[in-house]
Residue, then its C-alpha position, 0 to 999 in steps of 0.5 A: m638502576n633503571t629497570d622496564f618491567s613493561k617488557n614483561i607485562p603480557q599484552t591484553g586484548a582481542p588479537k588484531r584482525s587483518f584487512r582481508a578478514e575485517a572485509w570478508e565479515t563485511i561482505r558476509f553482512i551484506l549478502i545476509a541483509l540482502a538475502v533477507v530484505i529483497p524477499i521482504r520487499v520484493y514478495i511480501a512488504q513494500p514502502f509506499i508514499v502518498s502523494g497528493a491529496s485524493m484520499d483526503p481526509t483519510f491519508a494526506n500527502g506524504q504519509y508513509l505506508i506499507v503495503d500488504e503484497v500477500s493477503y490477496r494471494f490467498t483471499e480476495p480484494a474486498r469493498g473498502d480496502v484501500v489498495i496501492f495499483k498499477y494505473p491501468k493507462d501506464p502501469k509504471k505509475y502506482f495509485i492509492k485508491r479505495i476499492i468501491g465495485l467488486p467484480g460482476e457488480t453493476l455501480i450507479i452514481n447519481e447527481e449527488g455522488k451517492v454510489f448505489v450497487k447491485g449484485a450480479g443476478e440481483e435486482s435491487l440496488t443497496t446504497l453504499s456507506e461511505p463515512y470515509v467522504e467528506f468532500t463529495k462531488s457531482d457524478a452521473v457514472g454507470i458501469t458493469l464489471k467484468e469478472d476481472e475488475y474493480f472499481m476504484m474511487g478515491d475518498n475526496r471524491a471532489g479530488s480524485y482522478d479515479s475510475r470515473m475518469w479511466g474505467a475499471v482495474n483488472r485483478d493483475l493490476l492490485v499491488g496490494k493493500a495499505l497495511v500500516r501507516l508509518f509516519p508522520v508517527t502520529t498517525i501510526d496505524l494499522l490497516p489504515g482506512q479499511f471500511r467494511q459494509 
């Protein structure tokens, strides 16, 4: 006599969920993720990929950075910060350079490419120490910055299109400073390239 006892064995496992429940869970996950990611992306930090050789040897083409968009809401940009900003002649383009001159300062760059700075109300010039510059260029530039202007230069002075050509950058064009270098992994760094006099 053949008896099928499988009918009497209780079935185990999670109850089957409906398509509607699965779809709602997926939508809910996406909404929560967007609610967390979008404010961070818009107001706190954003990715930036270095393009070109203007910051050699500090940054190489293709390196992946995270930009700190919060700090400059509470503190003033400092000389030596590596910043991402909107290009004054076309704000749809983003550049990465180093802050060399601060608001109100007078900058003089001589034929040997050395940079001299004089603060507002000061009489004497100070020579900037720039150990990050490997590729120099002969220049002859003099400029006095307004109260909301910054003078930007690439570390690769011989191959950088910067404030020497198109002038100062207004404060409202600054996006933020380089916070983390993430890629390539061999170059991971916090506050990459930052230098203080």
